[in-house]
C-alpha positions in Angstrom: 51.8 23.4 -66.9 52.0 19.6 -66.6 49.7 17.3 -68.6 49.1 13.8 -67.2 47.9 12.5 -70.6 49.9 13.4 -73.7 48.6 11.4 -76.7 51.3 12.8 -78.9 53.9 10.7 -76.9 52.6 7.7 -78.9 52.9 9.5 -82.2 56.4 10.7 -82.0 58.2 8.3 -84.2 57.2 5.7 -86.9 58.4 2.8 -84.6 56.1 4.0 -81.8 53.2 4.6 -84.2 53.6 1.0 -85.6 53.8 -0.5 -82.1 50.4 1.0 -81.0 48.6 0.8 -84.4 45.0 -0.4 -84.0 44.2 -1.5 -87.5 46.6 -3.4 -89.8 46.3 -4.4 -93.4 48.0 -7.5 -94.7 48.0 -9.1 -98.2 45.8 -11.8 -96.8 43.0 -9.3 -96.3 42.8 -8.7 -100.1 40.9 -10.4 -102.9 42.1 -9.4 -106.4 39.3 -8.9 -108.9 40.2 -9.9 -112.5 38.4 -9.9 -115.9 38.9 -12.8 -118.2 38.0 -12.7 -121.9 38.3 -14.8 -125.0 41.4 -15.0 -127.1 45.1 -15.6 -126.5 47.7 -13.2 -125.5 45.1 -10.5 -124.7 46.1 -7.9 -122.2 43.7 -5.0 -123.0 43.8 -2.1 -120.5 40.5 -0.8 -119.3 40.3 3.0 -120.1 38.5 4.0 -117.0 40.5 1.7 -114.7 44.2 2.4 -115.3 46.3 -0.6 -114.4 43.4 -3.0 -114.8 42.9 -5.3 -117.9 40.8 -7.7 -119.8 43.0 -10.8 -119.8 42.8 -13.9 -121.9 43.1 -17.1 -119.9 46.8 -17.4 -120.6 47.4 -13.8 -119.5 45.1 -14.3 -116.5 47.2 -17.2 -115.3 50.4 -15.0 -115.5 48.6 -12.2 -113.6 47.4 -14.5 -110.8 50.9 -16.1 -110.6 52.6 -12.8 -110.3 50.1 -11.6 -107.7 50.7 -14.8 -105.7 54.4 -14.1 -105.8 53.7 -10.8 -104.2 51.6 -12.2 -101.4 48.1 -12.0 -102.8 46.5 -15.4 -102.4 42.9 -14.8 -103.4 41.3 -13.7 -106.6 37.7 -13.3 -107.9 37.0 -13.9 -111.5 34.5 -12.1 -113.9 33.9 -13.6 -117.3 33.6 -11.5 -120.5 32.4 -13.9 -123.1 32.2 -13.1 -126.9 28.7 -14.6 -127.2 25.7 -13.5 -125.1 22.1 -14.5 -125.2 18.9 -13.7 -123.3 19.5 -16.2 -120.5 23.2 -15.9 -120.1 23.9 -19.5 -121.0 27.7 -19.0 -121.1 27.5 -18.3 -117.4 26.8 -22.0 -116.8 28.4 -23.6 -119.8 30.9 -26.4 -119.0 33.4 -24.7 -121.4 32.4 -21.1 -120.6 35.2 -18.5 -120.3 35.0 -18.4 -116.5 35.0 -22.2 -116.1 38.1 -22.5 -118.4 39.8 -19.7 -116.4 39.1 -21.4 -113.1 40.6 -24.7 -114.4 43.6 -23.0 -115.7 44.4 -21.0 -112.6 43.9 -24.0 -110.3 46.1 -26.1 -112.5 48.9 -23.6 -113.0 49.2 -21.5 -109.8 49.8 -23.3 -106.6 48.1 -22.3 -103.3 45.7 -19.7 -104.7 42.1 -19.3 -103.7 39.7 -18.8 -106.6 36.4 -17.1 -106.0 33.7 -17.3 -108.8 31.4 -14.3 -109.2 28.0 -15.8 -109.7 25.8 -13.5 -111.8 24.3 -13.3 -115.3 24.8 -9.6 -116.4 28.1 -10.2 -118.1 26.5 -13.1 -120.1 23.1 -11.7 -121.1 22.6 -9.7 -124.3 20.3 -7.3 -122.4 22.8 -6.7 -119.6 20.5 -7.4 -116.7 21.2 -9.9 -113.8 18.4 -12.4 -114.6 15.8 -13.6 -117.0 13.8 -10.7 -118.6 10.2 -11.0 -119.6 8.0 -8.0 -120.6 10.7 -5.6 -119.4 10.8 -7.1 -116.0 13.6 -9.1 -114.4 12.1 -12.4 -113.1 13.2 -13.6 -109.7 12.4 -17.3 -109.5 13.3 -18.4 -113.0 16.7 -16.6 -112.5 17.4 -18.7 -109.5 17.5 -21.9 -111.5 20.1 -20.4 -113.8 22.2 -19.2 -110.8 22.1 -22.6 -109.2 23.4 -24.2 -112.5 26.1 -21.6 -112.7 27.3 -22.3 -109.1 27.4 -26.0 -109.7 29.4 -25.5 -113.0 31.8 -23.2 -111.2 32.3 -25.7 -108.4 32.9 -28.5 -110.9 35.6 -26.3 -112.6 37.4 -26.0 -109.3 36.2 -22.7 -107.7 37.0 -22.6 -104.0 34.2 -20.1 -103.1 30.9 -19.2 -104.9 30.0 -15.5 -104.8 26.3 -14.8 -105.9 26.0 -11.2 -106.6 22.7 -10.4 -108.5 20.5 -9.7 -105.4 17.6 -12.1 -106.4 15.5 -13.0 -103.4 16.4 -16.5 -102.1 19.5 -16.9 -104.2 21.6 -18.2 -101.3 19.2 -20.9 -100.3 18.9 -22.2 -103.9 22.6 -22.2 -104.6 23.3 -23.9 -101.2 20.9 -26.6 -102.0 22.3 -27.1 -105.5 25.8 -27.3 -104.3 25.0 -29.8 -101.5 23.0 -32.0 -103.8 26.0 -32.0 -106.3 28.5 -33.1 -103.6 29.8 -29.7 -103.0 28.7 -29.2 -99.5 32.2 -28.1 -98.5 32.2 -25.1 -100.9 31.5 -21.8 -99.0 29.2 -19.1 -100.3 30.3 -15.5 -100.1 27.0 -13.7 -100.6 26.7 -10.1 -101.9 24.2 -9.7 -99.2 24.1 -5.9 -99.2 24.6 -4.6 -102.8 23.4 -1.1 -103.4 22.2 0.4 -106.8 25.3 2.6 -107.0 26.7 5.1 -109.4 30.2 3.8 -108.5 29.9 0.8 -110.8 30.4 2.6 -114.1 34.0 1.5 -114.8 33.2 -2.1 -114.0 30.4 -2.1 -116.5 32.8 -1.0 -119.2 35.3 -3.7 -118.1 32.7 -6.5 -118.1 30.6 -5.1 -121.0 27.6 -5.5 -118.7 25.7 -2.2 -118.8 21.9 -2.8 -118.9 20.5 -2.2 -122.4 17.4 -0.7 -121.0 16.3 0.6 -117.6 18.6 0.2 -114.6 19.0 -2.3 -111.7 17.2 -0.4 -109.0 14.4 -2.9 -109.0 16.7 -5.5 -107.5 19.7 -3.7 -106.0 19.3 -1.7 -102.9 18.3 1.9 -102.5 21.4 3.9 -101.2 19.1 5.7 -98.7 18.3 2.5 -96.7 20.2 1.1 -93.8 17.6 -1.1 -92.0 16.9 -2.9 -95.2 20.5 -3.8 -95.3 20.2 -5.6 -92.0 17.2 -7.5 -93.4 19.0 -8.6 -96.5 22.0 -9.7 -94.5 19.9 -11.6 -92.1 18.0 -13.4 -94.9 21.3 -14.6 -96.5 22.7 -15.6 -93.2 19.7 -17.7 -92.4 19.9 -19.3 -95.9 23.4 -20.5 -95.2 25.8 -17.7 -96.4 29.3 -18.3 -94.9 30.6 -14.8 -95.7 28.5 -11.6 -96.1 29.6 -8.9 -98.4 28.8 -5.1 -98.6 29.1 -3.3 -101.8 30.3 -0.5 -102.4 32.6 0.0 -99.5 33.8 3.5 -98.7 30.4 5.2 -99.2 28.8 2.6 -96.9 31.2 2.3 -94.0 28.3 2.6 -91.6 26.7 -0.4 -93.2 29.9 -2.5 -92.9 30.1 -1.6 -89.2 26.4 -2.4 -88.6 26.7 -5.8 -90.4 29.9 -6.5 -88.6 28.3 -5.9 -85.2 25.4 -8.1 -85.8 26.6 -11.1 -87.5 29.2 -13.7 -86.4 30.6 -14.6 -89.7 33.4 -13.1 -91.8 32.4 -9.7 -93.4 33.7 -8.7 -96.9 33.6 -5.4 -98.5 34.1 -4.5 -102.2 36.1 -1.4 -102.9 34.4 -1.0 -106.3 35.6 0.2 -109.7 34.4 3.8 -109.2 36.2 4.1 -105.9 39.4 2.8 -107.6 39.0 5.0 -110.7 38.5 8.3 -108.7 41.8 7.7 -106.7 43.6 6.8 -109.8 42.3 9.9 -111.7 43.1 12.3 -108.9 46.6 10.7 -108.4 47.3 11.1 -112.1 46.4 14.8 -112.0 48.7 15.3 -109.0 45.8 16.4 -106.7 46.5 13.6 -104.1 49.2 11.2 -103.1 47.7 8.2 -104.8 49.3 5.4 -102.7 48.7 7.2 -99.4 45.0 7.8 -100.2 44.4 4.3 -101.5 46.0 2.8 -98.3 43.9 5.2 -96.1 40.8 4.2 -97.9 41.5 0.6 -97.4 42.3 1.1 -93.8 39.0 2.9 -93.3 37.2 -0.2 -94.8 39.0 -2.6 -92.5 38.5 -0.3 -89.5 34.8 -0.2 -90.2 34.8 -4.0 -89.7 35.6 -5.7 -93.0 37.7 -8.9 -92.6 38.1 -9.3 -96.4 38.4 -6.5 -98.9 38.0 -6.9 -102.6 40.1 -4.3 -104.3 41.8 -3.5 -107.6 44.7 -2.2 -105.6 45.4 -5.6 -104.3 48.5 -6.5 -106.3 49.8 -2.9 -106.5 49.7 -2.4 -102.7 50.0 -5.9 -101.4 53.8 -5.9 -101.7 53.9 -2.6 -99.8 52.2 -3.8 -96.7 53.4 -7.4 -96.5 
């Protein structure tokens, strides 16, 4: 029997497979999330995220520099302050931990892109992403604080502002504040589609940002909803978002694809802490080939349509694919 089409012909050797490969990862696809804390010489491993650390500013600079040497040119910073209050004032303080970290990285590491996460949950004593009154997270009073935070991050030298708290209208307010302060050139990477997910647990340990009461389902999206994701993305796009982000990534590949097909801007996806932790845990137990599964999951995210992938595997795998 003669077959006209034999797909296996193009799978026979690694060289052939590489030649016809449809989806390719490069280190330039990755953004490396890092947690910066107070102190000096601090490199404290996060129990639920093996290989990830709370880093003091001096150690953060070393980590960013090492990652840059391995081909990772972008990082996103999350601040972990010692002092917290009801309005998260350390988020927008001129000498806040994130602002100091941004200045240090931009001063010490050449040719690196610094993205500033713009939220309040790491900085509030109640752990919610905005101003709380009577047990409710208030939308509009929170916007003013996010705008102040964005301007302070831009003043510190951030290359991109990434608002992540899912308040209605946050892109418009931040865009206006940046423009009015002379930062019209600074892009906004909006967490446009952020689901209320069980995959965030390890991050909340790392950032010490778990809510002290209730949860975040009143402002983050219901995992059951897809049409609503298109509405959220459209609103942020109309308000001036330069990049649209979907979070988490692997459980929401259909959403990444839908956003990619509809909007003509770069699409980012965040492979979140729970996704990372599960791969790490199963790899440690010998149940999976950790590196192979990590790469397969990242390829799936890119294949779904993500141009940019925020991943804790960035430094670990960047050198393997560069």
